[in-house]
BALUMLUM-626150 format. One record per residue: residue in three letters; y, x, z of N, C-alpha, C, O, CB in turn. Coordinates in Angstrom, 1 decimal. Glycine has a CB too. Layout:
<recs>
resn_n_v_n_u_n_w_ca_v_ca_u_ca_w_c_v_c_u_c_w_o_v_o_u_o_w_cb_v_cb_u_cb_w
ALA_Y_X_Z_Y_X_Z_Y_X_Z_Y_X_Z_Y_X_Z
...
</recs>
This chain:
<recs>
resn_n_v_n_u_n_w_ca_v_ca_u_ca_w_c_v_c_u_c_w_o_v_o_u_o_w_cb_v_cb_u_cb_w
UNK_197.6_108.8_184.0_197.0_110.1_184.2_196.9_110.7_182.7_196.3_110.0_181.9_195.6_110.0_184.9
UNK_197.4_111.7_182.4_197.4_112.5_181.1_195.9_113.1_180.9_195.1_113.0_181.9_198.5_113.6_181.1
UNK_195.7_113.6_179.8_194.5_114.3_179.4_194.3_115.5_180.3_193.2_115.7_180.8_194.5_114.7_177.9
UNK_195.3_116.3_180.5_195.2_117.6_181.3_195.0_117.3_182.6_194.2_118.0_183.2_196.3_118.5_181.3
UNK_195.6_116.3_183.3_195.2_116.2_184.8_193.7_115.7_184.9_193.0_116.0_185.9_196.3_115.0_185.6
UNK_193.3_115.0_184.0_192.0_114.5_184.0_191.0_115.5_184.0_190.0_115.5_184.7_191.7_113.6_183.0
UNK_191.3_116.6_183.1_190.4_117.8_183.0_190.5_118.6_184.4_189.4_119.1_184.8_190.8_118.7_181.8
UNK_191.6_118.7_184.9_191.6_119.5_186.2_190.9_118.7_187.2_190.1_119.2_188.0_193.1_119.8_186.7
UNK_191.1_117.4_187.3_190.3_116.6_188.4_188.8_116.8_188.1_188.1_117.0_189.1_190.7_114.9_188.2
UNK_188.3_116.6_186.8_186.8_116.8_186.7_186.3_118.1_186.9_185.2_118.2_187.5_186.3_116.4_185.2
UNK_187.1_119.2_186.7_186.7_120.6_187.0_186.8_120.7_188.5_185.9_121.4_189.0_187.6_121.6_186.4
UNK_187.8_120.2_189.2_187.8_120.5_190.7_186.6_119.7_191.3_185.9_120.1_192.2_189.4_120.0_191.4
UNK_186.4_118.3_190.8_185.4_117.5_191.3_184.1_118.0_191.1_183.4_118.1_192.1_185.4_116.2_190.8
UNK_183.6_118.5_189.9_182.4_118.9_189.6_182.0_120.4_190.1_180.8_120.8_190.2_182.3_118.7_188.2
UNK_183.1_121.1_190.4_182.9_122.5_190.8_182.4_122.4_192.4_181.9_123.4_192.9_184.3_123.4_190.5
UNK_182.6_121.4_193.0_182.1_121.3_194.4_180.6_120.8_194.3_179.9_121.0_195.3_183.0_120.3_195.3
UNK_180.1_120.2_193.3_178.8_119.7_193.2_178.1_120.4_192.0_178.0_119.9_190.9_178.7_118.3_192.9
UNK_177.6_121.6_192.2_177.1_122.3_191.1_175.7_122.0_190.9_175.0_121.5_191.7_177.3_123.8_191.3
UNK_175.4_122.2_189.5_174.0_121.8_189.2_172.9_122.8_189.8_173.1_124.1_189.7_173.8_121.7_187.6
UNK_171.8_122.3_190.3_170.7_123.4_190.8_170.1_124.1_189.7_169.4_125.0_190.0_169.6_122.7_191.6
UNK_170.4_123.7_188.4_169.7_124.3_187.3_170.7_125.4_186.6_170.3_126.1_185.7_169.2_123.3_186.3
UNK_171.9_125.4_187.2_172.8_126.3_186.8_172.6_127.7_187.3_172.4_127.8_188.5_174.2_125.9_187.1
UNK_172.5_128.7_186.6_172.0_130.1_187.0_173.4_130.7_187.4_174.3_130.7_186.6_171.2_130.9_185.7
UNK_173.4_131.3_188.5_174.6_132.0_189.0_174.3_133.4_188.6_173.1_133.8_188.6_174.8_131.9_190.6
UNK_175.3_134.4_188.3_174.9_135.7_188.0_174.5_136.3_189.4_175.2_136.2_190.4_176.0_136.5_187.3
UNK_173.4_137.1_189.3_172.9_137.8_190.5_173.0_139.3_190.3_173.0_139.8_189.2_171.6_137.5_190.8
UNK_173.2_140.0_191.4_173.3_141.4_191.3_171.8_141.9_190.9_170.8_141.3_191.0_173.8_142.1_192.7
UNK_171.9_143.2_190.4_170.5_143.7_189.9_169.6_143.8_191.2_168.4_143.5_191.1_170.7_145.3_189.2
UNK_170.2_144.2_192.4_169.3_144.3_193.5_168.7_143.0_193.8_167.5_143.0_194.2_169.9_144.8_194.6
UNK_169.5_142.0_193.8_168.9_140.7_194.3_167.9_140.2_193.2_166.9_139.6_193.6_170.2_139.5_194.4
UNK_168.0_140.5_191.9_167.0_140.2_191.0_165.7_140.9_191.1_164.7_140.4_190.8_167.6_140.4_189.7
UNK_165.7_142.2_191.6_164.6_142.9_191.9_163.9_142.4_193.1_162.7_142.3_193.1_164.9_144.3_192.0
UNK_164.7_142.1_194.1_164.2_141.5_195.2_163.4_140.2_194.9_162.3_139.9_195.5_165.3_141.3_196.1
UNK_164.0_139.4_194.1_163.4_138.0_193.9_162.0_138.2_193.0_161.1_137.4_193.1_164.4_137.0_193.1
UNK_162.1_139.3_192.2_160.8_139.7_191.4_159.7_140.1_192.2_158.6_139.7_192.0_161.1_140.7_190.3
UNK_160.0_141.0_193.1_159.2_141.4_194.1_158.7_140.3_195.1_157.5_140.4_195.5_159.9_142.5_194.9
UNK_159.4_139.3_195.5_159.1_138.3_196.3_158.2_137.4_195.5_157.1_136.9_196.0_160.2_137.6_196.8
UNK_158.5_137.2_194.4_157.5_136.3_193.3_156.2_136.9_193.1_155.2_136.2_193.0_158.1_136.1_192.0
UNK_156.2_138.2_192.9_154.8_138.8_192.8_154.1_138.8_194.1_152.9_138.7_194.1_154.8_140.3_192.3
UNK_154.8_138.9_195.2_154.1_138.9_196.6_153.5_137.5_196.7_152.3_137.5_197.1_155.2_139.2_197.7
UNK_154.2_136.5_196.5_153.8_135.2_196.6_152.5_134.8_195.7_151.6_134.2_196.1_155.0_134.4_196.2
UNK_152.6_135.3_194.6_151.5_135.0_193.5_150.4_135.9_194.0_149.2_135.5_193.9_151.9_135.3_191.8
UNK_150.4_137.1_194.5_149.3_137.9_195.0_148.6_137.2_196.2_147.4_137.1_196.4_149.8_139.4_195.5
UNK_149.6_136.8_197.1_148.9_136.1_198.2_148.1_134.8_198.0_147.1_134.4_198.6_150.0_135.7_199.1
UNK_148.7_134.0_196.8_148.0_132.7_196.5_146.7_133.1_195.8_145.7_132.5_196.1_148.9_131.8_195.5
UNK_146.7_134.1_195.0_145.5_134.6_194.3_144.3_135.0_195.3_143.1_134.8_195.1_145.9_135.8_193.4
UNK_145.0_135.7_196.2_143.8_136.2_197.2_143.3_135.1_198.1_142.1_135.1_198.5_144.4_137.5_198.1
UNK_144.2_134.1_198.4_143.7_132.9_199.1_142.6_132.1_198.3_141.5_131.8_198.8_144.9_132.0_199.5
UNK_143.0_132.0_197.1_142.1_131.4_196.1_140.7_132.1_196.0_139.7_131.4_196.1_142.9_131.3_194.8
UNK_140.8_133.4_195.9_139.6_134.0_195.9_138.8_133.9_197.4_137.5_133.9_197.3_140.0_135.4_195.4
UNK_139.3_134.0_198.3_138.7_133.8_199.8_138.0_132.3_199.8_136.8_132.2_200.3_140.0_133.8_201.0
UNK_138.8_131.3_199.2_138.2_130.0_199.2_137.1_129.8_198.3_136.2_129.0_198.6_139.0_129.1_198.8
UNK_137.1_130.6_197.3_136.0_130.6_196.2_134.8_131.3_196.8_133.7_130.8_196.6_136.5_131.3_194.8
UNK_134.9_132.4_197.4_133.9_133.1_198.1_133.3_132.3_199.2_132.1_132.3_199.4_134.5_134.5_198.7
UNK_134.1_131.5_199.9_133.4_130.7_201.1_132.6_129.6_200.4_131.4_129.4_200.8_134.5_130.0_202.2
UNK_133.1_128.8_199.2_132.3_127.8_198.6_131.1_128.4_197.9_130.1_127.7_198.0_133.1_127.0_197.7
UNK_131.0_129.5_197.3_130.0_130.1_196.8_128.9_130.6_197.8_127.7_130.5_197.5_130.5_131.3_196.1
UNK_129.4_131.0_199.1_128.6_131.4_200.0_127.9_130.2_200.7_126.7_130.3_201.0_129.4_132.2_201.0
UNK_128.6_129.1_200.8_128.0_127.9_201.2_126.8_127.3_200.3_125.7_126.8_200.8_129.1_126.9_201.3
UNK_127.2_127.3_199.0_126.2_126.9_198.1_125.0_127.8_198.1_123.8_127.3_198.1_126.7_126.8_196.8
UNK_125.2_129.1_198.2_124.0_130.1_198.3_123.1_129.9_199.6_121.9_129.9_199.6_124.5_131.5_198.3
UNK_123.8_129.7_200.6_123.0_129.3_201.9_122.3_128.0_201.8_121.1_127.9_202.2_124.0_129.2_203.2
UNK_122.9_127.0_201.3_122.1_125.8_201.0_121.0_125.9_200.2_120.0_125.2_200.4_122.8_124.7_200.6
UNK_121.1_126.6_199.1_119.9_126.9_198.2_118.9_127.7_199.0_117.7_127.5_198.8_120.3_127.6_196.8
UNK_119.2_128.7_199.7_118.2_129.5_200.6_117.6_128.5_201.4_116.3_128.5_201.4_118.9_130.7_201.5
UNK_118.2_127.7_202.2_117.6_126.8_203.1_116.7_125.8_202.5_115.6_125.4_203.0_118.6_126.0_203.9
UNK_117.1_125.3_201.2_116.2_124.4_200.5_114.9_125.1_200.0_113.8_124.5_200.0_116.9_123.8_199.2
UNK_115.0_126.3_199.7_113.9_127.1_199.3_113.0_127.3_200.4_111.8_127.0_200.3_114.3_128.4_198.8
UNK_113.4_127.8_201.6_112.6_127.9_202.8_111.9_126.6_203.2_110.8_126.7_203.6_113.5_128.4_203.8
UNK_112.7_125.5_203.1_112.1_124.1_203.4_111.0_123.9_202.6_109.9_123.5_203.1_113.1_123.0_203.3
UNK_111.0_124.2_201.2_110.0_124.0_200.3_109.0_124.9_200.4_107.8_124.5_200.0_110.4_124.1_199.0
UNK_109.1_126.1_200.9_107.9_127.0_201.2_107.2_126.5_202.4_106.0_126.5_202.4_108.4_128.5_201.5
UNK_107.9_126.1_203.4_107.3_125.7_204.7_106.4_124.4_204.4_105.2_124.3_204.7_108.5_125.4_205.9
UNK_107.0_123.4_203.8_106.3_122.1_203.5_105.3_122.2_202.5_104.3_121.5_202.6_107.2_121.0_203.1
UNK_105.5_123.2_201.5_104.6_123.2_200.4_104.8_122.0_199.6_105.5_121.0_199.9_103.2_123.4_200.9
UNK_104.1_122.1_198.3_104.3_121.0_197.4_103.3_119.8_197.7_102.1_120.0_197.6_104.1_121.6_196.1
UNK_103.7_118.7_198.0_102.8_117.7_198.2_102.4_117.1_196.9_103.2_116.8_196.1_103.4_116.6_199.1
UNK_101.1_116.8_196.8_100.5_116.3_195.6_100.6_114.7_195.9_100.3_114.2_197.0_99.0_116.9_195.4
UNK_101.0_114.1_194.7_100.8_112.6_194.9_99.5_112.1_195.1_98.6_112.8_194.6_101.4_112.0_193.7
UNK_99.1_111.0_195.6_97.8_110.3_195.6_97.2_110.3_194.1_97.9_110.1_193.1_97.9_108.9_196.2
UNK_95.9_110.4_194.2_95.1_110.3_193.0_95.4_108.9_192.2_95.6_108.8_191.0_93.7_110.4_193.3
UNK_95.3_108.0_193.1_95.5_106.6_192.5_96.9_106.0_192.8_97.3_105.7_193.9_94.6_105.6_193.1
UNK_97.6_105.9_191.8_99.1_105.4_192.0_99.2_103.9_191.9_100.2_103.3_192.0_100.1_106.0_190.8
UNK_98.0_103.2_191.8_98.1_101.8_191.8_98.3_101.1_193.3_97.8_101.6_194.3_96.8_101.2_191.1
UNK_99.0_100.1_193.3_99.2_99.5_194.6_98.6_98.1_194.5_99.1_97.3_193.7_100.7_99.5_195.1
UNK_97.6_97.8_195.4_97.2_96.5_195.4_97.9_95.5_196.4_98.1_95.8_197.6_95.9_96.6_195.6
UNK_98.2_94.3_195.9_98.7_93.4_196.7_98.1_92.0_196.4_97.6_91.7_195.3_100.1_93.4_196.6
UNK_98.2_91.1_197.4_97.9_89.8_197.2_99.0_88.9_197.3_99.9_89.2_198.0_96.9_89.4_198.0
UNK_99.0_87.8_196.5_100.2_86.9_196.6_99.7_85.4_196.4_98.6_85.1_195.9_101.2_87.2_195.5
UNK_100.5_84.6_196.8_100.2_83.0_196.6_101.3_82.5_195.9_102.5_82.9_196.2_100.0_82.2_198.0
UNK_101.0_81.6_194.9_102.0_80.9_194.1_102.4_79.6_194.7_101.4_78.8_194.9_101.6_80.8_192.7
UNK_103.6_79.3_195.1_104.1_78.1_195.7_104.7_77.3_194.6_105.6_77.8_193.9_105.0_78.3_196.9
UNK_104.1_76.0_194.6_105.0_75.1_193.6_105.9_74.2_194.4_105.4_73.7_195.4_104.0_74.1_192.7
UNK_107.2_74.1_194.0_108.0_73.3_194.7_108.4_72.2_193.8_108.4_72.3_192.6_109.2_74.1_195.3
UNK_108.9_71.0_194.4_109.2_69.9_193.7_110.7_70.2_193.3_111.4_70.9_194.0_109.0_68.5_194.6
UNK_111.1_69.6_192.2_112.6_69.8_191.7_113.5_69.1_192.6_114.7_69.4_192.6_112.9_69.2_190.2
UNK_113.1_68.3_193.5_114.0_67.5_194.5_114.5_68.5_195.6_115.5_68.2_196.2_113.3_66.3_195.1
UNK_113.9_69.5_195.8_114.2_70.3_197.1_115.3_70.9_196.8_115.8_71.7_197.6_113.1_71.4_197.6
</recs>
């Protein structure tokens, strides 16, 4: 196989399996369509993110309101005046053999 036929073989072989990163020339109308599609996808993603953020902030706000109402209803409970706890205990001596 000479050098020229090898080049032709590689060109014909690799032309069937093109790289996904190789950019094909697009028409101006196709480029505009892809730009508009990309902008639309980004806009939808941004809006969905805002919706989920608003839901999370709303849930946190409702939780804080519920905790505030619970605190108002129950009132602040004062701890007892005497914080000491009285206990009785018994010391058990065990033999070392046990």
